[in-house]
C-alpha positions as CSV (number, residue, x, y, z in Angstrom):
1,M,144.8,70.9,66.7
2,T,143.3,74.0,68.3
3,V,139.6,74.3,69.3
4,T,138.3,77.6,70.6
5,F,135.2,78.0,72.6
6,L,133.3,81.0,74.2
7,P,133.6,80.7,78.0
8,P,130.5,81.4,79.9
9,V,130.2,84.6,81.6
10,A,128.9,84.7,85.2
11,G,125.9,86.6,86.0
12,T,124.9,87.5,82.2
13,G,122.1,84.9,81.9
14,P,122.1,82.1,79.3
15,L,125.0,82.0,76.7
16,P,124.4,83.8,73.5
17,E,123.6,81.4,70.6
18,Q,126.6,80.1,69.0
19,V,127.3,79.1,65.4
20,S,128.9,75.8,64.8
21,F,129.4,73.1,62.1
22,D,127.0,70.2,62.4
23,R,128.1,66.5,61.9
24,A,127.5,66.5,58.2
25,E,129.4,69.7,57.5
26,L,132.3,68.5,59.5
27,S,132.5,65.1,57.7
28,L,132.7,66.8,54.5
29,I,135.4,69.3,55.7
30,L,137.4,66.5,57.6
31,S,137.3,64.4,54.5
32,L,139.0,67.1,52.4
33,Y,141.4,67.7,55.3
34,G,142.5,64.1,55.4
35,R,143.2,64.0,51.6
36,M,145.2,67.3,51.9
37,V,147.2,65.9,54.9
38,A,147.8,62.8,52.9
39,A,149.1,64.8,50.0
40,G,151.4,66.8,52.4
41,E,149.7,70.2,51.9
42,W,148.2,70.7,55.3
43,R,149.3,69.9,58.7
44,D,147.2,71.2,61.4
45,Y,143.8,72.7,62.0
46,G,141.8,74.8,64.3
47,I,138.1,75.2,64.9
48,S,136.4,78.5,66.4
49,V,132.7,78.4,67.4
50,L,131.7,82.1,67.8
51,R,128.5,84.1,68.1
52,E,128.4,85.3,64.6
53,M,130.3,82.5,62.7
54,A,132.1,79.2,62.9
55,V,135.6,78.9,61.4
56,F,137.5,75.9,60.4
57,A,141.2,77.1,59.6
58,V,143.8,75.0,58.1
59,F,147.5,75.5,58.5
60,R,150.7,74.4,56.8
61,R,152.4,74.5,60.3
62,S,150.7,75.2,63.4
63,A,152.9,78.4,64.3
64,E,151.7,80.5,61.3
65,H,148.7,82.0,59.9
66,P,145.8,79.8,58.4
67,L,146.3,78.9,54.6
68,Y,142.6,78.9,54.2
69,R,139.6,79.5,56.4
70,I,136.3,77.7,55.7
71,E,133.6,80.1,57.4
72,K,130.0,79.5,58.2
73,R,128.0,82.6,58.6
74,P,124.2,81.9,59.0
75,R,123.3,85.8,58.9
76,L,124.8,86.1,55.4
77,R,122.9,83.2,54.1
78,A,120.1,85.4,52.3
79,R,122.4,88.2,51.1
80,Q,125.8,86.7,50.1
81,A,126.0,83.1,51.1
82,L,126.0,80.6,54.2
83,Y,129.8,79.3,53.5
84,A,132.9,81.0,52.3
85,V,136.5,79.8,51.6
86,V,138.9,82.5,52.6
87,G,142.6,82.6,51.5
88,M,145.6,83.6,53.7
89,D,145.4,87.1,52.3
90,G,141.7,87.6,53.3
91,H,140.4,87.1,49.8
92,V,137.3,85.2,49.5
93,L,138.0,82.3,47.0
94,K,134.4,81.0,46.8
95,R,131.0,81.6,48.4
96,G,127.8,79.7,48.4
97,N,125.0,78.0,50.1
98,D,126.2,74.5,49.3
99,L,129.3,73.4,51.2
100,R,130.2,70.7,48.8
101,A,130.4,73.2,46.1
102,V,132.2,75.8,48.0
103,L,135.0,73.3,49.0
104,G,135.3,72.5,45.4
105,V,137.7,75.4,45.1
106,L,140.1,73.6,47.5
107,E,139.6,70.2,45.7
108,R,140.9,71.7,42.5
109,R,144.1,72.8,44.5
110,L,144.5,69.2,45.6
111,I,144.4,67.8,42.2
112,R,147.1,70.3,41.2
113,A,149.2,69.3,44.2
114,V,149.2,65.6,43.4
115,D,150.0,65.9,39.8
């Protein structure tokens, strides 16, 4: 598991506002993550808390690029959407303002993996 936080910078005043996942969002994401681990599809994850966005990245192995990134970008809430699932190749698989609906694209992949 990898968690990345911005370090405080001395002498620059208060830290810039950071975007992070709240408890309800993490609960939904970790529930899906647990089912995918049980199915043998995912093995590791990393969380990045940045100024513009928060990212939950999932990996098949910890030494490779993420299979999927679940991104939260509050600035895009009105124009595109708050949440997005991005594939390994950088293509957006699904966008939306409802996290449960956005994660649905990965739920369908879980059903195929189990069959």
